[in-house]
C-alpha angles and dihedrals in degrees: 000000000000114000119176102175133052140166117209140169122223130193125186119216122279117240119255120259120259118244132240110213140139128212111255113184133147112258091012107104118189092015090176130210119327104169111142128221125258122255121255118262120251122271125229120231133185116217127192110238118192091198093066120077101166140049091225095118091063091057089065097038110034096162129068128186130180122216120277119242116254127251124267117252139207125281089046094293116163119221117246119265115253115252116262115241119224114201113200112223129186116256111257095040120139110216118212115193117196088339099313130103102256105167146354112216105212104139127072111244094014111146125202125187107235104169128016122221120239122257119253120260116255118250121227091263086073094055095055115123135166088258098043105037096166108037118180093204128117130161129232116236119275113253114249122243118279120203137172109230128200116193124198121186119211111180117238106230135147095211127035125195117214133175144112117301111279095028090121102253095138090047091051090047092051091048097053099036141029090256115127109205120168113275129183140169091240126073116268139133128248112244102208136030116263126208130208136176112228122206111197113175093325095317114115127200137158119246125196129201104212108198139195101043111148134151110299092024091133091060092050102270115147118343097309101098088053094054107030088085088070095069094052092092098046124108098204126038118203110206105202119197129185099228092184090088090236112201091004096293122150111243092210095050087051089051090053092047092058094042091053093049090051093050092047094048095047128350088209090062094073088048092067123091105284129193118197108208123184106210134198096037086156092071125089119273091018093118092052090051091047090059091048093048091048092057092054094045092050107173097008115104124228137180126229121214143157107221090191097055100028095241112154093359092116091057090047093054091045090055090045094056093043088056092046088060091047113092119240125237091225131053111247089212090064085072087073114091109249114217114231117258110279119240114205115213121195107230127193120265090256143359129219126213132162121234119178091338091309117120103224117200120204135178135112096248094050094041092052092053090050092051091050097046120103098214093185089069115078094210090052093049092048090051089050094054091047094053091048089049093051089049089057098245096139093053093046091051091053090048088053091053103263114157130193110284094029119130120252119193126193111179104317093332118100127197136182110240114239122165 
């Protein structure tokens, strides 16, 4: 099954907790703290894999989590780092992170860091000072980054076949490559793109059969809108037309329909190298339709072939290779959506809002501190309160109208406000 869109959730590993421990050895009085730090949580990387050509796997497994770091131990032993998670992605995939374009996976083996693991919590050995020689403080590990990821696959092909259903795109692809798309002697439309590697006199290129384009495809009719994105990376477009006049249709009218859909979808598509190919010249009445088509097209060139018998296919391949070597007037990379320039705004360490009489505190710095504090340790709680006071939280709560006895919430932890 061909799947070219997927929404997934990734979570990097949480850091390991720090350890509270004291050295206990014979003949070594006042050994002091020796609790080690926790290990860092595992990162999540995306890697381009040329062996994958669909996002089907992500439909079955939409959530990914890296390994957490291990806890620190006594004797100053640091916890083991969590193992990184490498997620294989098909080449040609656009990666959107939290709604913004983050990466374009085009190179085999290319690795991109998507979510960073949390740092390990410090053990009590890290809090030893000349004033506090026996601290009973250790941190919990920092949570790993979490991100919502949207994946959008755009096939990487040199040549894209477009045309109305039953134009013979699949037949032509099967004729010039080893691809085996479904072909039948009755009219139907292919339901998924097909790729084939073409070898013409030692020159190799990748061709893609793009299905489902009908009139109104750019507005979402049929399957066209789903698959038009797959020709945005191609250098050459092959506009295939059924010249036999199947079912009484006018080949020139069909030609205008597809051209119109390409223009409406993206103006740069019609600025690519385009080969107009009249197919099925082996069928009755085809020569009559060719003469009529030529009158409308006037000075524009076109090729005639029969994908079924192979007539004219060699000349078509020769012209395709010639255009592949010819530079484009546009940059294919312009087809990728460019994210707007980011503006970084310095925000305060925390914000205060009131919800149902409770003062809710938010902010990355203060939330991370809360996540990493062991509230069951008195020394850790005292340190937490001192840091909040130095950050000015008490004064800001008073300014916001907080009175002794009011409830204050940070994440899922609630406190009673006392000055």
